[in-house]
ZAKOLMAR-926694 format. One line per field, with one value per residue (C-alpha): residue in three letters; residue number from 1; x, z, y. Coordinates in Angstrom, 3 decimals. Layout:
N
aa: c(ALA,...) .
i: c(NUM,...) .
c1: c(X,...) .
c3: c(Z,...) .
c2: c(Y,...) .
END
This chain:
346
aa: c(MET,THR,HIS,GLU,GLN,ALA,MET,ARG,SER,ALA,ALA,LYS,GLU,TYR,MET,HIS,ALA,GLN,MET,LYS,LYS,SER,LEU,SER,ILE,LYS,ASN,LEU,TYR,LYS,ASN,ILE,GLN,LYS,ASP,LEU,ASN,LYS,VAL,GLU,GLU,GLY,LEU,LYS,LEU,PHE,SER,HIS,SER,SER,ASN,LYS,LEU,ILE,SER,GLU,ILE,ASN,THR,TYR,LEU,PHE,GLN,LYS,VAL,GLY,LYS,ARG,ILE,ARG,PRO,SER,LEU,LEU,MET,LEU,CYS,SER,LYS,LEU,LEU,GLY,TYR,GLN,GLY,ASN,GLU,HIS,ILE,LEU,MET,SER,THR,LEU,VAL,GLU,ALA,ILE,HIS,THR,ALA,SER,LEU,ILE,HIS,ASP,ASP,ILE,ILE,ASP,ASN,SER,LYS,VAL,ARG,ARG,GLY,LYS,GLU,SER,VAL,HIS,GLU,LYS,TRP,GLY,PRO,ASN,ILE,THR,VAL,LEU,LEU,GLY,ASP,TYR,LEU,TYR,ILE,LYS,SER,ILE,SER,LEU,SER,LEU,HIS,SER,GLN,HIS,ARG,GLN,ILE,ILE,HIS,ILE,LEU,THR,ASP,THR,SER,ALA,LYS,MET,ILE,GLU,GLY,GLU,LEU,ASN,GLU,TYR,TYR,MET,SER,GLY,ASN,LEU,ASP,LEU,ALA,GLU,GLU,ASP,TYR,LEU,ASP,ILE,ILE,ASN,LYS,LYS,THR,ALA,SER,LEU,PHE,SER,ALA,SER,CYS,GLN,ILE,GLY,GLY,VAL,LEU,GLY,GLN,ALA,SER,LYS,ARG,GLU,GLU,LYS,PHE,MET,ILE,GLU,PHE,GLY,LYS,ASN,LEU,GLY,MET,SER,PHE,GLN,ILE,ILE,ASP,ASP,LEU,LEU,ASP,PHE,THR,GLY,ASP,GLU,LYS,THR,LEU,GLY,LYS,PRO,ILE,LEU,SER,ASP,ILE,SER,GLU,GLY,ARG,ILE,THR,LEU,PRO,ILE,ILE,TYR,THR,LEU,HIS,ASN,ASP,GLY,ARG,ALA,ASN,ARG,LYS,ARG,VAL,THR,GLU,PHE,LEU,LYS,GLU,LYS,ASN,LEU,GLU,LYS,ASN,SER,LYS,GLU,GLU,ILE,LEU,GLU,ILE,VAL,LYS,SER,ASN,GLY,ALA,LEU,ASP,TYR,THR,TYR,LYS,LYS,ALA,GLU,GLY,PHE,SER,LEU,ARG,SER,LYS,GLU,THR,ILE,ALA,GLN,PHE,PRO,LYS,SER,ILE,HIS,ARG,ASP,THR,LEU,ILE,LEU,PHE,SER,ASP,TYR,ILE,LEU,THR,ARG,ARG,LYS) .
i: c(1,2,3,4,5,6,7,8,9,10,11,12,13,14,15,16,17,18,19,20,21,22,23,24,25,26,27,28,29,30,31,32,33,34,35,36,37,38,39,40,41,42,43,44,45,46,47,48,49,50,51,52,53,54,55,56,57,58,59,60,61,62,63,64,65,66,67,68,69,70,71,72,73,74,75,76,77,78,79,80,81,82,83,84,85,86,87,88,89,90,91,92,93,94,95,96,97,98,99,100,101,102,103,104,105,106,107,108,109,110,111,112,113,114,115,116,117,118,119,120,121,122,123,124,125,126,127,128,129,130,131,132,133,134,135,136,137,138,139,140,141,142,143,144,145,146,147,148,149,150,151,152,153,154,155,156,157,158,159,160,161,162,163,164,165,166,167,168,169,170,171,172,173,174,175,176,177,178,179,180,181,182,183,184,185,186,187,188,189,190,191,192,193,194,195,196,197,198,199,200,201,202,203,204,205,206,207,208,209,210,211,212,213,214,215,216,217,218,219,220,221,222,223,224,225,226,227,228,229,230,231,232,233,234,235,236,237,238,239,240,241,242,243,244,245,246,247,248,249,250,251,252,253,254,255,256,257,258,259,260,261,262,263,264,265,266,267,268,269,270,271,272,273,274,275,276,277,278,279,280,281,282,283,284,285,286,287,288,289,290,291,292,293,294,295,296,297,298,299,300,301,302,303,304,305,306,307,308,309,310,311,312,313,314,315,316,317,318,319,320,321,322,323,324,325,326,327,328,329,330,331,332,333,334,335,336,337,338,339,340,341,342,343,344,345,346) .
c1: c(-52.974,-52.067,-50.345,-53.593,-55.582,-52.939,-53.125,-56.915,-56.741,-54.175,-56.311,-59.368,-57.468,-56.190,-59.704,-61.045,-58.241,-58.972,-62.682,-61.954,-59.616,-62.295,-64.805,-62.690,-64.364,-61.727,-62.655,-66.393,-66.035,-63.641,-66.348,-67.853,-64.781,-64.722,-68.316,-67.597,-64.742,-67.305,-69.465,-66.497,-66.188,-69.923,-69.596,-66.777,-68.973,-71.767,-69.452,-69.046,-71.167,-71.055,-71.488,-67.950,-69.117,-71.179,-68.268,-65.813,-67.944,-68.916,-65.272,-64.485,-67.301,-66.502,-62.705,-62.380,-63.696,-66.075,-67.258,-69.882,-72.030,-75.329,-74.075,-72.478,-75.732,-77.589,-75.040,-74.892,-78.675,-79.012,-76.276,-77.840,-80.748,-78.525,-78.725,-76.466,-77.160,-75.440,-78.196,-76.978,-73.988,-76.173,-78.557,-75.653,-74.236,-77.596,-78.115,-74.620,-75.434,-78.686,-76.783,-74.270,-77.096,-78.543,-75.152,-74.845,-78.238,-77.472,-74.280,-76.120,-78.784,-76.234,-73.778,-71.082,-67.663,-66.046,-67.135,-64.919,-61.879,-62.068,-64.065,-67.751,-69.220,-71.293,-68.149,-66.196,-68.831,-71.486,-75.064,-76.828,-74.776,-74.739,-78.538,-78.834,-76.174,-77.963,-81.184,-79.313,-77.972,-81.413,-83.113,-80.377,-80.421,-84.184,-83.885,-81.258,-83.361,-85.891,-83.512,-84.323,-86.232,-88.081,-90.682,-90.787,-87.210,-88.152,-90.944,-88.584,-86.036,-88.578,-90.431,-87.154,-85.832,-89.049,-88.824,-85.197,-86.058,-89.014,-86.671,-84.300,-87.186,-88.346,-84.845,-84.466,-87.883,-86.929,-83.387,-82.492,-85.744,-84.718,-88.075,-87.411,-88.634,-86.748,-89.513,-89.247,-85.483,-85.933,-88.503,-86.083,-83.181,-85.499,-86.452,-83.064,-80.763,-82.451,-84.818,-81.940,-80.354,-83.724,-84.230,-80.769,-81.519,-85.015,-83.672,-81.192,-84.141,-86.128,-83.177,-82.849,-86.574,-87.306,-90.610,-92.879,-91.651,-87.984,-88.468,-90.047,-86.995,-84.696,-86.638,-86.544,-82.874,-81.921,-84.066,-82.612,-79.086,-79.588,-81.010,-78.004,-75.632,-77.059,-77.211,-73.549,-72.785,-74.403,-72.550,-69.202,-69.848,-69.203,-66.704,-64.804,-61.447,-61.489,-58.747,-60.435,-63.903,-62.712,-64.696,-64.650,-66.330,-69.726,-70.361,-73.991,-74.613,-72.852,-75.186,-78.304,-78.890,-80.316,-79.242,-79.894,-77.133,-78.480,-82.122,-81.261,-79.398,-82.237,-84.797,-82.838,-80.020,-80.310,-81.699,-78.286,-76.783,-79.908,-79.788,-76.075,-76.486,-79.462,-77.320,-74.592,-77.035,-78.122,-74.565,-74.039,-70.330,-69.303,-65.992,-63.520,-64.310,-68.047,-67.520,-65.383,-68.049,-70.821,-68.694,-68.080,-71.800,-72.910,-70.105,-71.087,-74.870,-75.085,-76.194,-73.440,-74.103,-77.834,-77.188,-74.876,-77.380,-80.091,-77.868,-77.012,-80.712,-81.322,-78.184,-79.398,-82.764,-81.024,-79.004,-82.050,-83.859,-81.118,-80.466,-83.841,-82.106,-80.173,-76.548,-74.191,-71.095,-73.261,-75.638,-72.684,-71.175,-74.455,-74.509,-70.939,-72.047,-74.242,-71.235,-69.001,-71.424,-71.301,-67.481,-66.660,-64.736,-65.634) .
c3: c(112.013,112.175,109.335,108.539,108.418,106.213,103.826,103.692,103.035,100.271,98.693,98.827,97.177,94.491,93.741,93.589,91.208,89.010,88.939,87.937,85.239,83.827,83.926,81.800,78.727,76.573,77.886,77.647,74.023,72.798,70.916,69.228,68.759,64.960,64.757,67.128,64.843,62.032,64.271,64.706,60.915,60.730,63.219,61.160,58.058,60.170,60.809,57.133,55.840,53.055,55.857,57.142,60.622,61.099,59.851,62.165,65.295,64.573,64.007,67.378,68.987,67.547,67.313,70.854,71.271,74.232,76.125,73.435,75.950,74.121,70.728,72.511,74.260,70.948,69.338,72.209,72.462,68.723,68.795,71.873,69.589,66.758,64.496,61.440,59.376,59.109,60.119,63.723,62.638,61.391,64.345,66.814,65.115,65.402,69.111,69.795,67.754,69.686,72.951,71.817,70.916,74.408,75.992,73.874,75.017,78.591,78.642,77.389,80.070,82.825,81.439,81.609,80.487,80.344,78.796,78.846,79.881,77.173,76.372,75.842,72.460,74.309,75.752,72.494,69.981,72.132,73.013,69.819,67.450,69.939,70.266,66.486,66.279,68.888,66.899,63.731,65.272,66.529,63.200,61.057,63.259,62.869,59.136,58.685,60.721,57.874,56.014,58.511,57.296,60.614,61.022,64.759,65.150,63.750,66.322,69.120,68.229,67.829,71.049,72.973,71.667,72.801,76.190,76.669,75.880,78.283,81.003,80.285,80.522,83.817,85.245,84.200,85.658,88.967,89.014,92.480,93.959,97.436,97.906,95.025,96.013,95.253,92.942,90.900,90.618,89.480,86.892,85.489,85.117,83.686,80.882,80.411,80.606,81.065,78.108,75.576,77.289,77.067,73.433,72.469,73.942,72.424,68.958,69.320,70.159,67.135,64.821,66.343,65.806,69.518,70.705,72.645,75.880,74.869,73.762,77.122,78.873,76.672,77.539,81.271,81.214,79.470,81.758,84.968,83.599,82.623,86.035,87.716,85.323,86.037,89.811,89.799,87.574,90.152,92.962,91.216,91.369,95.117,95.221,91.932,91.049,89.026,86.662,86.008,85.618,83.295,85.230,88.719,91.569,92.735,89.248,89.521,92.615,91.045,88.031,90.207,89.808,92.911,92.890,95.210,97.817,98.380,98.347,101.015,103.074,102.945,103.982,106.512,108.123,111.285,111.223,111.529,108.562,106.457,107.136,106.305,103.020,102.096,102.591,100.385,97.636,97.405,96.505,92.773,92.814,95.541,97.206,97.914,101.647,100.940,98.712,101.346,104.008,101.775,101.059,104.765,105.515,102.833,103.734,107.412,107.127,104.986,101.802,99.673,100.901,100.316,96.780,95.946,97.257,95.116,92.041,93.148,93.335,89.742,88.664,90.319,88.575,85.218,85.791,86.886,83.708,81.204,82.974,81.580,78.235,77.469,78.529,75.898,75.664,74.798,77.714,80.096,78.720,79.315,82.898,83.359,82.020,85.103,87.352,85.316,85.738,89.519,89.620,87.052,88.061,85.154) .
c2: c(20.671,16.962,15.148,13.302,16.569,18.151,15.189,15.415,19.144,18.660,15.933,18.177,21.035,18.653,17.358,20.918,21.917,18.879,19.744,23.354,22.074,19.746,22.621,24.946,26.392,24.702,21.256,21.880,22.960,20.261,18.318,21.379,23.582,23.184,24.354,27.253,28.318,28.538,30.745,33.080,33.228,33.959,36.811,38.321,38.170,39.655,42.603,43.434,46.283,48.840,51.365,51.984,53.002,49.827,47.730,49.504,49.121,45.515,44.599,46.193,44.200,40.785,40.890,39.547,36.015,35.794,32.738,31.987,30.126,30.596,29.322,26.376,25.470,25.600,23.290,20.829,20.607,19.965,17.311,15.729,14.830,13.667,16.732,16.393,19.549,22.937,25.355,25.318,27.436,30.294,30.069,30.031,33.144,34.890,34.179,35.563,38.678,39.163,38.715,41.355,43.747,43.340,44.143,47.285,48.569,47.502,49.578,52.658,52.414,51.740,54.302,51.615,52.737,49.280,45.992,42.875,44.864,47.536,50.656,49.977,50.936,53.527,55.106,54.981,56.132,57.801,56.808,57.917,55.783,52.900,52.777,52.572,49.866,47.757,48.125,47.197,43.973,42.940,43.613,42.047,38.924,38.531,39.205,36.474,34.052,34.159,31.829,29.085,26.046,26.104,28.856,28.134,29.366,32.773,33.047,31.972,34.664,37.455,36.566,36.271,39.612,41.311,39.614,40.703,44.322,44.118,42.895,45.778,48.248,46.738,46.915,50.536,51.411,49.779,51.171,52.404,51.057,49.918,48.196,45.819,42.355,39.157,37.917,41.147,40.690,37.077,38.155,40.739,38.309,35.671,38.052,39.755,36.744,33.382,33.868,33.776,30.764,29.042,30.086,28.806,25.391,25.325,26.175,23.326,21.099,22.298,21.600,18.137,17.487,17.219,15.825,18.199,16.602,16.928,20.527,21.345,19.870,21.976,25.143,24.402,23.444,26.698,28.830,27.369,27.544,31.190,32.080,30.481,32.280,35.741,35.259,34.197,37.198,39.474,37.697,38.211,41.946,41.540,38.671,38.905,40.355,43.580,42.427,39.084,40.592,43.329,45.957,47.532,45.646,46.941,48.303,47.205,49.344,52.308,51.945,51.736,47.983,46.352,42.710,39.778,40.398,43.920,42.767,40.179,42.784,45.312,42.700,40.666,42.674,44.752,48.268,49.939,48.092,48.546,52.275,52.412,50.521,52.715,55.805,54.385,53.460,57.082,58.104,58.623,57.815,55.412,56.161,53.351,53.422,53.183,50.164,48.482,49.034,47.652,44.578,44.074,44.274,41.796,39.393,39.391,38.989,35.848,37.648,36.149,32.609,33.077,34.337,31.436,28.880,30.457,30.044,26.518,25.661,26.748,24.886,21.680,21.952,22.409,19.231,17.260,18.326,17.510,14.192,13.058,12.487,9.272,9.284,10.671,12.832,15.839,15.293,14.971,18.193,20.034,18.735,19.981,23.367,23.734,23.132,25.434,28.328,27.926,27.881,30.561,33.656,35.955) .
END
């Protein structure tokens, strides 16, 4: 490598490091951090119950601060339209509670033992109690939404909760289906993940008294952002670091989830590799060597690049949509959100 090439490479690495720094959650949240702190207080209050078991489990769930992406999107979208009230705090708390409920049910269905680096509720308290707790969080969230001054928000939350559960049912029904088509996969993640992203942005729009056109943009922005988020999440199952992710790699395959890298492999790789992957997918508990071979196959056939480009496409559409709004610090933060989702490592 020449001196000039080395300088160019160093400059490129520096620019990439600066971009990752600017895309940190801390930087994205700097203009809404005070409001997010109030959401954390709301989640702690949400945890309180006269029922000691509910209180204990909810405290366990909410004691660790997550990324809080959905509450942040709701806040940013409301502030983008100049919202000045306080209802966004309650609504942000509710969308996070609904998200948590969906994760609880997800872990039961997938028999996941770990969530965010610690024992899942399902593993710690058993499936029966966990199912009821997930139901409790859904119902309490909808009940509290009745305090909203906007009837539309109640409809958004109820419709979205139903859609998320439908997506979970579809995924469970298609679990282990090696004939799963890409469009079926996209429909599942649209319902399971993107619908709540979209709802969060739409609720922000409703609070900010968005026009029909603006509300449509909010819905589309959230949907595309959520699609990108879930595809990257599925990609990290192949490319991520176990310590950073807080769960073993290839957890999705072990749980019977057929995601885009595998769908691409089964439809586009050579017969020998397709046969080999099919054999692995029939194993209930993948051995280390099996995981390593699957990783080698998907890395060599272009599946990971294809998956990333699919996420990148949704991300680009989300940026194009939100760019329709006048330039502001909140609009620019939402645009950066799209880039953050593509570069995240957990």
